[in-house]
C-alpha positions in Angstrom: -67.4 -31.5 -96.5 -69.7 -30.0 -98.7 -69.6 -30.9 -102.6 -67.7 -27.6 -103.4 -65.2 -27.8 -100.4 -64.5 -31.6 -101.7 -64.1 -30.1 -105.6 -61.5 -27.4 -103.9 -59.8 -30.0 -102.3 -59.3 -31.9 -105.3 -58.3 -29.5 -107.1 -55.4 -29.2 -104.4 -54.2 -32.8 -105.1 -54.3 -32.3 -108.8 -52.2 -29.2 -108.7 -49.8 -31.4 -106.1 -49.4 -34.0 -108.5 -49.7 -32.2 -111.9 -47.8 -29.6 -111.7 -45.9 -29.8 -115.6 -45.8 -32.2 -118.4 -48.3 -33.1 -121.2 -50.7 -33.6 -118.8 -51.0 -30.9 -116.4 -53.5 -28.4 -115.1 -54.1 -27.3 -118.1 -55.1 -30.6 -119.9 -57.3 -31.1 -116.4 -59.0 -28.3 -117.2 -59.8 -29.2 -120.8 -61.2 -32.5 -119.6 -63.3 -30.9 -117.2 -64.7 -28.3 -119.5 -65.3 -30.9 -122.3 -67.1 -33.5 -119.6 -69.4 -30.6 -118.5 -70.3 -30.1 -122.2 -71.2 -33.3 -122.2 -73.1 -33.4 -118.8 -74.9 -30.4 -120.2 -76.4 -32.7 -123.1 -76.5 -36.2 -121.6 -77.2 -35.4 -117.6 -75.6 -37.2 -115.2 -74.3 -36.6 -111.6 -72.3 -33.5 -112.1 -70.2 -33.8 -109.0 -69.0 -37.1 -109.8 -68.0 -36.2 -113.6 -66.0 -33.4 -112.2 -64.3 -35.2 -109.6 -63.6 -37.7 -112.1 -62.4 -35.2 -114.9 -60.0 -33.5 -112.1 -58.7 -36.3 -110.7 -58.3 -38.6 -114.1 -54.5 -38.3 -114.6 -53.2 -37.8 -111.0 -51.3 -41.2 -111.3 -49.2 -39.9 -114.5 -46.2 -38.9 -112.4 -46.1 -42.0 -110.8 -46.5 -44.0 -113.9 -43.0 -42.3 -115.5 -40.9 -43.4 -112.8 -42.3 -47.0 -111.9 -44.1 -47.4 -115.6 -47.2 -49.1 -113.9 -50.4 -47.8 -115.5 -51.2 -44.3 -114.7 -55.1 -45.2 -114.7 -54.8 -47.7 -112.2 -52.7 -46.0 -110.0 -55.1 -42.8 -110.3 -58.2 -45.2 -109.7 -56.3 -46.2 -106.7 -55.3 -42.7 -105.5 -58.7 -41.5 -106.1 -60.3 -44.6 -104.1 -58.9 -43.5 -101.1 -59.6 -39.8 -101.7 -63.2 -40.7 -101.7 -63.0 -42.4 -98.5 -61.2 -39.5 -96.8 -63.6 -37.5 -98.0 -66.5 -39.7 -96.7 -67.8 -40.2 -100.4 -70.2 -43.1 -101.2 -68.3 -45.8 -103.8 -71.7 -45.1 -105.7 -71.4 -41.8 -106.9 
């Protein structure tokens, strides 16, 4: 998969997990916009920044049900997705 295809898949995942609530797709878009602005000044791996911004809150709906920390849940889901998408851990 190309980076663009992976980003598109990440958006599909985000939409599936974050269709409502305070941390919805609008929130993700704002985070991505702010992360991109920071990247423009500071540099870095834009692909990794985009993926991180898009996937950072996907654990929120699970947190609401289980009361587990959404950050840990989001990180675990993201790790599995990176593996499925054949993305090295070091991006």
